[in-house]
N, C-alpha and C positions, 0 to 999 in steps of 0.2 A: 140747129142741125143735129141729127141723131148719129151716133157712132156705133157700128156693129163690128165686134171683134170676130176674127176668123182664125182658127188654129186647129192643130191636129198633129198626130204623130207622123213619122216618116212613111211615105207611101199610102197615106189614107185618102188622098185626093184633094188636098188643099189648093193646088194649082188649078185643078179643074173648076173648083168653085170660084176662084178668082177670075178665071176667064169668063165664066158665066156672068159674073157681076159686071165685067167689062162690056159684055154684049148687052147688058141691061142699062148701060151708060151710068153705072154707079162708080164713082172714083174709088180706086183701091190703092192704099199705101202698102207696098211690098217691102217688108223689112229685110228679106234676103237680098233683094235687088239693091237696097240701100247699102248693105254691107259690101256687096260686090263693087259698087261705085266707090266706096270709101277705101277699099283695098286695091283698086285699080291704079294704074300709073297716073300720078297727079292727084290721087285721092288724099283727103285730109288725114286719114289714119295710117298712111304708108310709113311716114317717119316715126311716129310713136310706136307702132307695132314692130317695125324693123329694129328699133332700139331694144325691144324686149326679146325678139326672135330673129336675129340677123340671118339665120340660115333660111328663113322663109322669103327673103328678099331676092327677087329675080327680075332683072331688066327694069328696075324702077317700080315694080309692083310686088304685092305680097302674093305668093303662090298659096292658094287656099288649101290645096291638097297637102303640101308640106306643113303648113300651119296646123291643119287638122291632126296630122300625125304627132306634132310636137305637143299638143295640148290634150289630146284625147286620153281620158283616164288619169289626168294630172290636175287635180282640183285647184292647186295653187296657181298653176300656169293659166288654167282656164279663167280663174277669177281675175288675174292680172290682165288678161286679154279683154274680158268683159268690162273691166273698169275703164278701158280705153274706148271700146266700140259702143257700148250702150249709151253713154251720154251723147255721142255724135248721132246715133240712130234716132234717139229721142228728139234731138234738135230738128232733124230732117222730118220726123213725124209731125212735130208741132207746126213746122212751116207748111207742111202739106195740109193739115187741118185748117190752118188760118186761111190758106188760099181757097179751100172749098167753101168756108164760111163766107168769105168776101164775094165769091161767085154765086152765092145764094143756093148752094146745094142742100137738098133735103136730107140726104143720107150719105155717109162715107164709110168705107170698110177699112179696118186695120188688119192686114194679113201678117200675123206675127207668130213664128213657131213657138216661142216661149211666153206667149201671152198669159197663160195661167200660172206658169212656174214663177214668173216675175210679177211686177206690179202693173203691167200694161193693161190688164183687165179693168183697172180703176178708171181708165180713160173712156171705157165703153159703156153704152147704155144697156147693151145686151151682147152675149157671146154665143157663137155657134162653133161646135166642134165637128169636124168631119171624121167619119169612121168607116171601117170596112172589116169583114172577117179577116182573121189572122192569115189564112191561106191566100186571100186576095192581096193583102198587104205584102206578103212574102214574094208572091209572083211578080208584083210590080217592082219591088225594090231590087230583086235579084237580077232583073234585066239591066240594071244600071252598071256601067263600066266599073270594074274594080270591086264590085260587091260580092260577098259570099255569105254563107249561112252563119259563120262565126262572127263576122263583122255586124251582120244584122242583129244577132243575138246580143252583142255588146251595146248596140245602139238602143235596142229595146230596154235593156237594163238601165241605161242612163236616162231614159225619158220617163216622164210621169206616167204611171199606169193608166191604161186605157179606161178602166172602170172609173178612176178618179176624175179623169177629164170629162167623161160623160156626166158624172154627177154634178160637176161644177158648171156645166153648160146650160144656157137657156134653151138652146136648140141643138139637137143631135142630127146631123145630116149624114145619111147613109149613102155611100158612093159605090157600094158593091152590087147594086141591083141593075139599074139602067139609067141612062142620062135623063130620060123623061121624069123618072121618079125623083132623082136628085134635084132636078130643076124645080119641081113642084115644092119640095121641102125648102129649097133656098128661097123661092118666092114668098113662101109663108113666113120665113124668118125675117125677110126684108120688110114685108107688110106689117108684121107685128112690132118690129123695132121702131117703126115710125110713130107708134102710139106712145104717148108720154109714159115714162117709167119713174116711179117715186124713189125716195131714199131707202125704202124698206128693202128693195132688192139688193142694194149694196151691203146693207147690214146683214141680210140673210146669207149672202155669198161669203162675207167675211167670217161669219159663224161656221159655215160648212167647212171652209178651209182650215179653221182651227181644229175642228174635230178630226180632220184627216192627217194632221201632222203627227 
């Protein structure tokens, strides 16, 4: 089974690509959804996260908005949170991949916001990055409740630069044109990912990452 990584900055259209994959009957692991489940009432991460950030606990669940305010811009707090959440998300991801292999799937997609920033890309045969012009990104993000220009600017600063993500990707999927064009690019990425990929790609990607540090 081949694994295609899906990632992109905020407002670039990652959710749109994931929905397209679903319509193509390609199984998708949604890391954000996994985190939601972990932090919901009864989730495995509620206790450990509440121990670190008791103010974020509300009615037996972790309030993500409160949690976000507590860790945003605080690298030590963010690292402590990631040390709890990432291993759990990785367990869910590995169980997902095992299920797809058992069911004989030819391809699976890992939808992970920090796929390139962390080591998630190493699980993938190929990686596609969704992108759009900055003004399109801003228009999409600013429609979200509680979002403003200052907050968007801070998020952009905290994320990997767009140019770097594009350089690291095997496929760059543009979502600022039209859905038909986006779908054609996604289909090409899916088709090419099903072709065997040798070790040379992983070595090359590792070398590029080192040059960008």
